DRENBAFI-790641 format. One record per residue (C-alpha): residue number from 1; residue in three letters; x, y, z. Coordinates in steps of 0.001 Angstrom, whole numbers, plus 524288, in hexadecimal, padded with zeros to 5 digits. Layout:
+-----+-----+-------+-------+-------+
!   i !  aa !     x !     y !     z !
+-----+-----+-------+-------+-------+
! NUM ! ala !     X !     Y !     Z !
...
+-----+-----+-------+-------+-------+
This chain:
+-----+-----+-------+-------+-------+
!   i !  aa !     x !     y !     z !
+-----+-----+-------+-------+-------+
!   1 ! gln ! 80623 ! 81DFE ! 7B753 !
!   2 ! val ! 801CF ! 81939 ! 7C4A8 !
!   3 ! gln ! 80D31 ! 8160A ! 7CD8C !
!   4 ! leu ! 80CF7 ! 81111 ! 7DB74 !
!   5 ! val ! 819D9 ! 80FBE ! 7E2A4 !
!   6 ! glu ! 81A56 ! 80971 ! 7F010 !
!   7 ! ser ! 8250B ! 80B1F ! 7FA01 !
!   8 ! gly ! 8277A ! 807A7 ! 8082D !
!   9 ! gly ! 827C3 ! 7F8EF ! 80905 !
!  10 ! gly ! 831D4 ! 7F0E9 ! 81023 !
!  11 ! leu ! 834B6 ! 7E747 ! 81AE2 !
!  12 ! val ! 82E63 ! 7E968 ! 82811 !
!  13 ! gln ! 82D2D ! 7E171 ! 8347C !
!  14 ! pro ! 82001 ! 7DC83 ! 83945 !
!  15 ! gly ! 81904 ! 7E762 ! 8405D !
!  16 ! gly ! 8201A ! 7F1BE ! 8389C !
!  17 ! ser ! 81B39 ! 7FC81 ! 82FC0 !
!  18 ! leu ! 81D2C ! 800D6 ! 821C0 !
!  19 ! arg ! 817F9 ! 80BC8 ! 81961 !
!  20 ! phe ! 81636 ! 80AE1 ! 80AB4 !
!  21 ! ser ! 81493 ! 815B0 ! 800F6 !
!  22 ! cys ! 80EEE ! 8150E ! 7F34B !
!  23 ! ser ! 811F1 ! 82090 ! 7EA96 !
!  24 ! ala ! 8085A ! 82248 ! 7DF58 !
!  25 ! ser ! 80980 ! 82975 ! 7D27E !
!  26 ! gly ! 80304 ! 82A3A ! 7C538 !
!  27 ! phe ! 7F512 ! 82C06 ! 7CA03 !
!  28 ! ala ! 7ECAE ! 834D9 ! 7D279 !
!  29 ! phe ! 7F060 ! 82E63 ! 7DF45 !
!  30 ! ser ! 7E6AF ! 835BD ! 7E7C8 !
!  31 ! ser ! 7DB68 ! 83093 ! 7DF92 !
!  32 ! tyr ! 7DE26 ! 8221E ! 7E189 !
!  33 ! ala ! 7DD0D ! 8186B ! 7EC6F !
!  34 ! met ! 7E95D ! 81125 ! 7EFD7 !
!  35 ! arg ! 7EBCF ! 803A5 ! 7F55E !
!  36 ! trp ! 7F69F ! 7FB7E ! 7FB26 !
!  37 ! tyr ! 7F735 ! 7ECFD ! 7F81B !
!  38 ! arg ! 8008C ! 7E278 ! 7FC42 !
!  39 ! gln ! 804DA ! 7D57A ! 7F6E0 !
!  40 ! ala ! 80BF7 ! 7CB0C ! 7FE7B !
!  41 ! pro ! 8138E ! 7C047 ! 7F76E !
!  42 ! gly ! 80A52 ! 7B65B ! 7F180 !
!  43 ! glu ! 7FE47 ! 7BE3A ! 7F50F !
!  44 ! glu ! 7F4D2 ! 7C738 ! 7EE23 !
!  45 ! arg ! 7F608 ! 7D5E6 ! 7EEA6 !
!  46 ! asn ! 7ED16 ! 7DAD4 ! 7F96F !
!  47 ! leu ! 7E7A3 ! 7E81F ! 7FC9C !
!  48 ! val ! 7ED88 ! 7EE28 ! 808D4 !
!  49 ! ala ! 7E742 ! 7FB9B ! 80961 !
!  50 ! gly ! 7E0D1 ! 805FC ! 80113 !
!  51 ! ile ! 7DEE3 ! 81496 ! 80203 !
!  52 ! thr ! 7D56F ! 81DB2 ! 7FB24 !
!  53 ! pro ! 7DA19 ! 828FC ! 7F29A !
!  54 ! ser ! 7D81B ! 832DE ! 7FD7F !
!  55 ! gly ! 7DE4F ! 82A24 ! 807B3 !
!  56 ! arg ! 7D266 ! 82AD4 ! 81065 !
!  57 ! gly ! 7CE3F ! 81CCA ! 80E0F !
!  58 ! thr ! 7D61A ! 8107B ! 8102F !
!  59 ! asn ! 7D3BF ! 801F1 ! 80FFE !
!  60 ! trp ! 7DBBF ! 7F6C1 ! 81545 !
!  61 ! ala ! 7DDDF ! 7E84E ! 81436 !
!  62 ! asp ! 7DA42 ! 7E16D ! 820C2 !
!  63 ! phe ! 7E80D ! 7DC86 ! 822A4 !
!  64 ! val ! 7EDB3 ! 7EA3B ! 82436 !
!  65 ! lys ! 7E333 ! 7F1B6 ! 82B6C !
!  66 ! gly ! 7E8BC ! 7F96C ! 83697 !
!  67 ! arg ! 7F6D2 ! 7F724 ! 8328B !
!  68 ! phe ! 7F828 ! 7FE6E ! 825A5 !
!  69 ! thr ! 7F4A3 ! 80C46 ! 821B0 !
!  70 ! ile ! 7F2A9 ! 81101 ! 813CD !
!  71 ! ser ! 7F3A3 ! 81F66 ! 810AE !
!  72 ! arg ! 7F648 ! 8285A ! 80543 !
!  73 ! asp ! 7FBC7 ! 835AA ! 80251 !
!  74 ! asn ! 7F560 ! 83AB8 ! 7F5F3 !
!  75 ! ala ! 7FEAD ! 84653 ! 7F56E !
!  76 ! lys ! 809F7 ! 83CAB ! 7F432 !
!  77 ! asn ! 802E3 ! 83278 ! 7EBD9 !
!  78 ! thr ! 80692 ! 8285D ! 7F5F5 !
!  79 ! val ! 7FF76 ! 81DBE ! 7FD61 !
!  80 ! tyr ! 80501 ! 81789 ! 809A4 !
!  81 ! leu ! 80392 ! 80AEE ! 81121 !
!  82 ! gln ! 80808 ! 80B38 ! 81F3A !
!  83 ! met ! 80934 ! 7FDB2 ! 82521 !
!  84 ! his ! 80A9C ! 7FA94 ! 83397 !
!  85 ! ser ! 80B25 ! 7EDF8 ! 83B65 !
!  86 ! leu ! 81043 ! 7E699 ! 82FBD !
!  87 ! lys ! 80F35 ! 7D7DE ! 82F9A !
!  88 ! pro ! 816AD ! 7CDA6 ! 827C4 !
!  89 ! glu ! 80A4F ! 7CB3D ! 81FE9 !
!  90 ! asp ! 80AFA ! 7D94F ! 81B23 !
!  91 ! thr ! 816D1 ! 7D566 ! 81316 !
!  92 ! ala ! 81366 ! 7D84A ! 804EE !
!  93 ! val ! 815A5 ! 7E149 ! 7F983 !
!  94 ! tyr ! 80D26 ! 7ED46 ! 7FB3F !
!  95 ! tyr ! 8077A ! 7F42A ! 7EF5A !
!  96 ! cys ! 80177 ! 80171 ! 7ED4F !
!  97 ! asn ! 7F59A ! 80186 ! 7E465 !
!  98 ! thr ! 7EBD2 ! 80A37 ! 7DDD1 !
!  99 ! trp ! 7E1EE ! 80787 ! 7D34C !
! 100 ! met ! 7DB25 ! 80F07 ! 7C882 !
! 101 ! gly ! 7CF57 ! 8089D ! 7C29E !
! 102 ! thr ! 7D360 ! 7FA99 ! 7C064 !
! 103 ! thr ! 7E202 ! 7FD1D ! 7C093 !
! 104 ! asn ! 7EA1D ! 7FA74 ! 7CC9E !
! 105 ! tyr ! 7F722 ! 80104 ! 7CE9A !
! 106 ! trp ! 80187 ! 7FB56 ! 7D77B !
! 107 ! gly ! 80E56 ! 7FF7B ! 7DD31 !
! 108 ! gln ! 81A31 ! 7F6B2 ! 7DC8E !
! 109 ! gly ! 81825 ! 7F201 ! 7EA75 !
! 110 ! thr ! 82054 ! 7F2E0 ! 7F6A2 !
! 111 ! gln ! 82487 ! 7E73B ! 7FEC9 !
! 112 ! val ! 82182 ! 7E651 ! 80D38 !
! 113 ! thr ! 827A3 ! 7DB70 ! 81514 !
! 114 ! val ! 823C3 ! 7D9BE ! 82344 !
! 115 ! ser ! 82D5C ! 7D0E3 ! 829F3 !
! 116 ! ser ! 835B0 ! 7D009 ! 83617 !
+-----+-----+-------+-------+-------+
């Protein structure tokens, strides 16, 4: 079955950087777009970034443009989110996502806390 497993979260100071990985299995990874979402306490889950199956196309939420980079390695069935210039408002649980038809698949999430 489809499995998405995130790793790489943690505590970081404002202005710092983090890199997430999402390892995928159970489907033809190179054929599907991937997304990162985040959800802060008491808030809705919001799209952060997306990447096309080939990796040549990306899209971004306005709040992360210029600070985050999404990439993928189809040989490793892995999608990445590199985050720079982190702010306290980036504190959230970050989720890896893909979808097939009307079904969304989610990882378990990884916590990012930006605090001094």
